[in-house]
Kinemage of the C-alpha trace (Angstrom):
@kinemage 1
@onewidth
@group {chain A} dominant
@subgroup {mainchain}
@vectorlist {calphas} color= white
{ca met a 1} P 0.040 -0.006 -0.009
{ca ser a 2} L 2.873 2.262 0.876
{ca arg a 3} L 4.342 2.060 -2.721
{ca ala a 4} L 1.156 2.536 -4.278
{ca ile a 5} L 0.597 6.071 -2.022
{ca ser a 6} L 4.522 6.436 -3.448
{ca val a 7} L 3.397 6.844 -6.889
{ca leu a 8} L 0.277 8.853 -6.534
{ca tyr a 9} L 2.040 11.271 -3.800
{ca asp a 10} L 5.446 12.865 -3.246
{ca ala a 11} L 6.336 12.417 0.131
{ca pro a 12} L 7.430 16.310 1.286
{ca gly a 13} L 11.288 16.355 1.589
{ca pro a 14} L 13.166 18.126 4.654
{ca arg a 15} L 12.510 21.486 3.535
{ca ala a 16} L 8.636 20.883 3.156
{ca arg a 17} L 8.623 19.185 6.466
{ca arg a 18} L 10.244 22.605 8.232
{ca arg a 19} L 7.744 25.134 6.467
{ca glu a 20} L 5.232 22.957 7.217
{ca arg a 21} L 6.390 23.072 11.247
{ca ile a 22} L 6.922 27.076 11.013
{ca gly a 23} L 3.583 27.044 9.339
{ca ser a 24} L 1.745 25.202 12.232
{ca val a 25} L 3.788 27.387 14.978
{ca val a 26} L 2.817 31.042 13.465
{ca ala a 27} L -1.028 29.849 12.745
{ca ala a 28} L -0.362 28.535 16.685
{ca leu a 29} L 0.867 31.871 17.943
{ca ala a 30} L -1.506 33.667 15.760
{ca val a 31} L -4.382 32.008 17.386
{ca leu a 32} L -2.976 32.229 20.810
{ca leu a 33} L -2.775 36.116 20.135
{ca leu a 34} L -6.232 36.602 19.159
{ca leu a 35} L -7.349 34.316 22.205
{ca gly a 36} L -5.120 36.465 24.671
{ca val a 37} L -6.530 39.594 23.010
{ca gly a 38} L -10.209 38.511 23.215
{ca ala a 39} L -9.314 37.922 27.030
{ca trp a 40} L -7.798 41.323 27.915
{ca tyr a 41} L -11.108 43.160 25.902
{ca ala a 42} L -13.614 40.898 27.909
{ca ala a 43} L -11.491 41.598 30.879
{ca gly a 44} L -11.311 45.258 30.723
{ca arg a 45} L -15.193 45.423 30.334
{ca gly a 46} L -15.693 43.397 33.437
{ca val a 47} L -16.921 39.945 32.230
{ca phe a 48} L -14.961 38.007 34.394
{ca gly a 49} L -16.199 39.528 37.095
{ca ala a 50} L -17.297 37.286 39.881
{ca glu a 51} L -21.046 39.501 40.053
{ca arg a 52} L -21.684 38.446 35.985
{ca trp a 53} L -20.723 34.560 37.434
{ca ala a 54} L -22.932 34.175 40.542
{ca val a 55} L -26.346 33.814 38.529
{ca leu a 56} L -24.573 30.048 38.046
{ca trp a 57} L -23.885 29.505 41.735
{ca asp a 58} L -25.966 32.214 43.761
{ca pro a 59} L -28.703 33.453 41.890
{ca pro a 60} L -30.398 36.293 43.212
{ca lys a 61} L -34.489 36.692 43.568
{ca asn a 62} L -34.713 34.326 46.117
{ca gln a 63} L -33.370 31.590 43.292
{ca thr a 64} L -31.555 28.612 43.311
{ca ala a 65} L -28.567 27.472 41.841
{ca ala a 66} L -30.335 23.910 41.010
{ca asp a 67} L -33.687 25.680 39.619
{ca val a 68} L -31.211 27.897 37.270
{ca trp a 69} L -29.477 24.242 36.105
{ca arg a 70} L -32.450 22.298 35.825
{ca ser a 71} L -33.939 25.261 33.779
{ca leu a 72} L -31.020 25.247 31.437
{ca leu a 73} L -30.645 21.266 31.352
{ca val a 74} L -34.408 20.024 32.008
{ca val a 75} L -36.717 22.259 31.080
{ca gly a 76} L -34.470 23.906 28.073
{ca leu a 77} L -31.846 21.380 26.688
{ca gly a 78} L -34.612 18.388 27.363
{ca ala a 79} L -37.372 20.428 25.133
{ca thr a 80} L -33.961 21.115 22.623
{ca leu a 81} L -33.287 16.980 22.525
{ca arg a 82} L -37.392 16.020 22.160
{ca ala a 83} L -37.539 18.118 19.246
{ca ala a 84} L -34.799 16.683 17.641
{ca val a 85} L -35.079 12.875 18.818
{ca val a 86} L -38.730 13.102 16.960
{ca ala a 87} L -37.964 15.119 14.312
{ca ala a 88} L -34.514 13.123 13.162
{ca pro a 89} L -36.443 10.048 12.688
{ca met a 90} L -38.993 11.333 10.452
{ca ala a 91} L -36.438 12.927 8.456
{ca leu a 92} L -34.432 10.242 7.914
{ca val a 93} L -37.119 7.643 6.847
{ca leu a 94} L -38.906 10.423 4.351
{ca gly a 95} L -35.698 11.352 2.976
{ca leu a 96} L -35.004 7.669 2.337
{ca leu a 97} L -38.187 7.499 0.586
{ca leu a 98} L -37.758 10.508 -1.530
{ca ala a 99} L -34.391 9.002 -2.434
{ca val a 100} L -35.508 5.824 -3.947
{ca trp a 101} L -38.575 7.888 -5.667
{ca arg a 102} L -36.117 9.864 -7.424
{ca thr a 103} L -34.018 6.817 -8.628
{ca thr a 104} L -37.515 5.451 -10.192
{ca arg a 105} L -37.457 4.595 -14.307
{ca ile a 106} L -40.844 6.656 -14.381
{ca ala a 107} L -39.754 10.000 -15.814
{ca pro a 108} L -42.445 11.716 -14.154
{ca ala a 109} L -42.387 10.415 -10.910
{ca arg a 110} L -38.725 10.689 -10.665
{ca ala a 111} L -39.311 14.623 -11.961
{ca leu a 112} L -42.064 15.241 -9.268
{ca ala a 113} L -39.427 13.708 -6.177
{ca ala a 114} L -37.199 16.188 -7.588
{ca gly a 115} L -39.663 19.041 -7.332
{ca val a 116} L -40.597 17.927 -3.239
{ca ile a 117} L -36.947 17.801 -3.031
{ca glu a 118} L -35.904 21.242 -4.282
{ca leu a 119} L -38.989 22.717 -3.087
{ca phe a 120} L -38.135 21.981 0.719
{ca arg a 121} L -34.595 22.659 0.460
{ca gly a 122} L -35.127 26.045 -1.021
{ca leu a 123} L -36.995 27.194 1.545
{ca pro a 124} L -35.500 28.697 5.292
{ca val a 125} L -36.442 25.959 8.048
{ca leu a 126} L -38.146 29.196 10.384
{ca leu a 127} L -40.220 29.684 7.026
{ca met a 128} L -41.929 26.276 7.514
{ca met a 129} L -42.216 26.790 11.087
{ca phe a 130} L -44.122 29.933 10.974
{ca phe a 131} L -46.199 28.523 8.156
{ca ala a 132} L -46.900 25.344 10.187
{ca leu a 133} L -47.740 27.905 13.480
{ca leu a 134} L -49.897 29.850 11.584
{ca ala a 135} L -51.205 28.369 8.458
{ca phe a 136} L -51.975 25.138 10.223
{ca gly a 137} L -52.506 26.433 13.652
{ca trp a 138} L -50.196 23.886 14.961
{ca ser a 139} L -48.216 23.770 18.471
{ca ala a 140} L -44.681 25.369 19.120
{ca phe a 141} L -44.056 22.126 19.523
{ca ala a 142} L -45.106 21.069 16.148
{ca ala a 143} L -44.513 23.337 14.063
{ca val a 144} L -40.778 23.054 15.107
{ca val a 145} L -40.758 19.651 14.362
{ca phe a 146} L -42.378 20.007 11.258
{ca gly a 147} L -39.964 22.345 9.939
{ca leu a 148} L -36.794 20.434 10.736
{ca thr a 149} L -38.601 17.580 9.687
{ca val a 150} L -39.462 18.610 5.852
{ca tyr a 151} L -36.080 20.527 5.375
{ca asn a 152} L -33.919 17.907 6.753
{ca met a 153} L -35.720 15.119 4.927
{ca ala a 154} L -34.878 17.086 1.389
{ca ile a 155} L -30.695 17.150 2.505
{ca ile a 156} L -30.668 13.439 3.550
{ca ala a 157} L -32.897 12.211 0.013
{ca glu a 158} L -29.595 14.269 -1.350
{ca ile a 159} L -27.262 12.676 0.464
{ca val a 160} L -28.672 9.011 -0.210
{ca arg a 161} L -29.337 9.687 -3.805
{ca ala a 162} L -25.548 10.533 -4.121
{ca gly a 163} L -24.376 7.419 -2.383
{ca leu a 164} L -26.252 5.396 -4.476
{ca ala a 165} L -24.503 7.234 -7.471
{ca ala a 166} L -21.468 6.331 -6.288
{ca leu a 167} L -22.228 2.632 -6.159
{ca pro a 168} L -20.386 0.874 -9.462
{ca lys a 169} L -22.919 0.010 -12.264
{ca gly a 170} L -21.969 -3.678 -11.445
{ca gln a 171} L -23.247 -3.851 -8.201
{ca ala a 172} L -26.977 -3.558 -10.019
{ca glu a 173} L -26.140 -5.428 -12.546
{ca ala a 174} L -24.811 -8.260 -10.720
{ca ala a 175} L -28.096 -8.348 -8.355
{ca ala a 176} L -30.317 -8.408 -11.727
{ca ala a 177} L -27.828 -11.505 -13.119
{ca val a 178} L -28.962 -13.283 -10.193
{ca gly a 179} L -32.874 -12.982 -10.302
{ca leu a 180} L -33.178 -9.951 -8.231
{ca ser a 181} L -36.379 -7.110 -8.797
{ca arg a 182} L -35.479 -3.733 -8.498
{ca gly a 183} L -37.375 -3.392 -5.300
{ca gln a 184} L -34.735 -6.086 -3.841
{ca thr a 185} L -32.024 -4.653 -5.738
{ca leu a 186} L -32.394 -1.514 -3.452
{ca arg a 187} L -33.321 -3.280 -0.634
{ca leu a 188} L -30.717 -5.885 0.030
{ca val a 189} L -27.565 -4.755 -2.007
{ca leu a 190} L -27.946 -0.625 -3.167
{ca leu a 191} L -29.178 0.748 -0.192
{ca pro a 192} L -27.142 -0.874 2.472
{ca gln a 193} L -24.025 -0.161 0.842
{ca ala a 194} L -25.052 3.829 0.105
{ca leu a 195} L -26.078 4.102 3.521
{ca arg a 196} L -22.783 2.769 5.363
{ca thr a 197} L -20.629 4.675 3.363
{ca met a 198} L -22.919 8.302 3.747
{ca ala a 199} L -23.203 7.441 7.587
{ca pro a 200} L -20.616 10.396 8.361
{ca ser a 201} L -22.905 12.613 6.210
{ca leu a 202} L -25.794 11.598 7.730
{ca val a 203} L -24.970 12.280 11.254
{ca ala a 204} L -23.576 15.430 10.393
{ca gln a 205} L -26.572 16.447 9.093
{ca leu a 206} L -28.579 15.380 12.199
{ca val a 207} L -25.861 17.989 14.054
{ca val a 208} L -26.851 20.758 11.578
{ca leu a 209} L -30.722 19.541 12.806
{ca leu a 210} L -30.447 19.654 16.159
{ca lys a 211} L -28.840 23.357 15.950
{ca asp a 212} L -31.629 23.901 14.109
{ca ser a 213} L -33.690 23.326 16.673
{ca ser a 214} L -32.733 26.489 18.532
{ca leu a 215} L -35.045 28.487 15.851
{ca gly a 216} L -37.902 27.165 17.470
{ca phe a 217} L -37.597 30.113 20.286
{ca ile a 218} L -38.870 32.585 17.505
{ca val a 219} L -41.964 30.964 17.082
{ca gly a 220} L -42.656 30.285 20.905
{ca tyr a 221} L -40.702 27.292 21.741
{ca ala a 222} L -39.531 26.617 24.986
{ca glu a 223} L -35.964 25.245 23.876
{ca leu a 224} L -32.506 25.966 25.098
{ca leu a 225} L -32.306 29.324 23.586
{ca lys a 226} L -35.201 30.151 25.053
{ca ala a 227} L -34.641 28.960 28.299
{ca ile a 228} L -31.408 31.031 28.177
{ca gln a 229} L -33.454 33.997 27.400
{ca asn a 230} L -36.014 33.719 30.200
{ca asn a 231} L -33.408 33.333 32.448
{ca ala a 232} L -31.230 36.216 31.528
{ca gln a 233} L -34.292 38.413 31.238
{ca tyr a 234} L -35.417 37.392 34.257
{ca phe a 235} L -31.720 37.951 36.440
{ca gly a 236} L -30.963 40.748 34.058
{ca asn a 237} L -28.113 42.091 32.198
{ca ala a 238} L -25.209 40.934 34.555
{ca ser a 239} L -26.143 37.396 33.906
{ca val a 240} L -26.564 37.252 30.244
{ca val a 241} L -22.559 36.287 29.407
{ca ala a 242} L -22.773 33.468 32.029
{ca leu a 243} L -26.028 32.381 31.119
{ca phe a 244} L -25.019 32.364 27.544
{ca ala a 245} L -21.556 30.721 27.624
{ca val a 246} L -23.509 28.092 29.764
{ca gly a 247} L -25.368 27.530 26.760
{ca ala a 248} L -22.953 27.355 23.979
{ca gly a 249} L -20.705 24.846 26.491
{ca ile a 250} L -23.841 22.507 26.244
{ca tyr a 251} L -24.547 22.885 22.503
{ca leu a 252} L -20.846 22.195 22.092
{ca val a 253} L -20.706 19.225 24.267
{ca val a 254} L -23.595 17.672 22.302
{ca asn a 255} L -22.276 18.742 18.658
{ca ile a 256} L -18.957 17.680 19.203
{ca ser a 257} L -20.596 14.176 20.687
{ca leu a 258} L -22.443 13.844 17.666
{ca ser a 259} L -19.878 14.662 15.441
{ca arg a 260} L -17.384 12.120 16.945
{ca leu a 261} L -19.737 9.376 16.399
{ca ala a 262} L -20.023 10.818 12.482
{ca leu a 263} L -15.639 10.144 12.751
{ca arg a 264} L -16.176 6.717 14.225
{ca leu a 265} L -18.435 5.769 11.542
{ca gln a 266} L -16.519 7.285 8.712
{ca gly a 267} L -13.776 5.038 9.893
{ca arg a 268} L -15.841 2.163 10.770
{ca ser a 269} L -17.148 2.299 7.002
{ca arg a 270} L -13.071 3.187 5.561
{ca arg a 271} L -12.109 -0.075 7.477
{ca thr a 272} L -14.898 -2.566 5.981
{ca ala a 273} L -14.547 -0.664 2.292
{ca ala a 274} L -12.641 -2.647 -0.040
{ca pro a 275} L -8.715 -3.016 0.295
{ca ala a 276} L -6.807 -0.406 -2.238
{ca val a 277} L -4.894 -2.349 -4.492
{ca asp a 278} L -1.363 -1.749 -5.290
{ca ile a 279} L -0.762 -0.255 -8.750
{ca thr a 280} L 3.176 -0.997 -8.717
{ca ala a 281} L 2.653 -4.318 -8.111
{ca pro a 282} L 3.836 -7.011 -11.148
{ca gly a 283} L 0.485 -8.233 -12.635
{ca pro a 284} L 0.575 -11.792 -13.659
{ca thr a 285} L 2.360 -13.636 -16.288
{ca pro a 286} L 0.792 -14.132 -19.692
{ca val a 287} L -0.013 -17.270 -20.654
{ca gly a 288} L 2.833 -18.905 -22.804
{ca gln a 289} L 5.051 -16.304 -21.170
{ca gly a 290} L 7.979 -17.203 -18.940
{ca thr a 291} L 10.649 -15.521 -17.389
{ca gln a 292} L 13.768 -14.823 -19.042
{ca ala a 293} L 17.248 -16.403 -17.891
């Protein structure tokens, strides 16, 4: 394998490696400098003052720290995860059906599926939430789930379609040669391979779905961002920095966990993929030709 890679890519020499190290050091110093400037500016504005962060352990107005954390983690994050947990499976199932629908051999049906995908992919998530809230008269939770579902199903349909298109044509031809119908070929041969290949992209889209749930506070859904806003309005402007910092940390922990899951799935899909062919290995000796002395 290493011989094949050396044919396609030149290994960096001493000068290139030295330039890479210097560039890495300069980039790291630049990042540290920006962080230091930001911390200095924040300190000058009193961001790190104890009174700004006291809401997390000793909040005013006869509230306890348990009340604040419960409103953020149980009420806010719980509502965010509830909307995502309901919307994600529906978006996956509907996106899978749309992808299969778009690969049909019937041209009008294929065009209709493409139109549905382009329609919902081109509309903003917030607009669809408002449409469900105002036109259908649904609750804020149902409106958030509707917006997340219809938008992400269109994106997932395109991801699955790309995975199907990336498979070698010989897969479908081999399935047809052994007598499998088109439905059986999709269900037993093509879709399992496409889903395994596109699993990292699907998980990444679920991260986007979770983050888009924060738009729910605009339509009145009491998710995490709404809980932060309510606490900030109740405790005053002095608590805004601490509350939003905690909210950002919660989002980072959840989304990074999902991203790590995507990386693990990607590594697993690579390990189960077909091994690469060493293009530098000698080919088979043709019949009738032997090695010359």
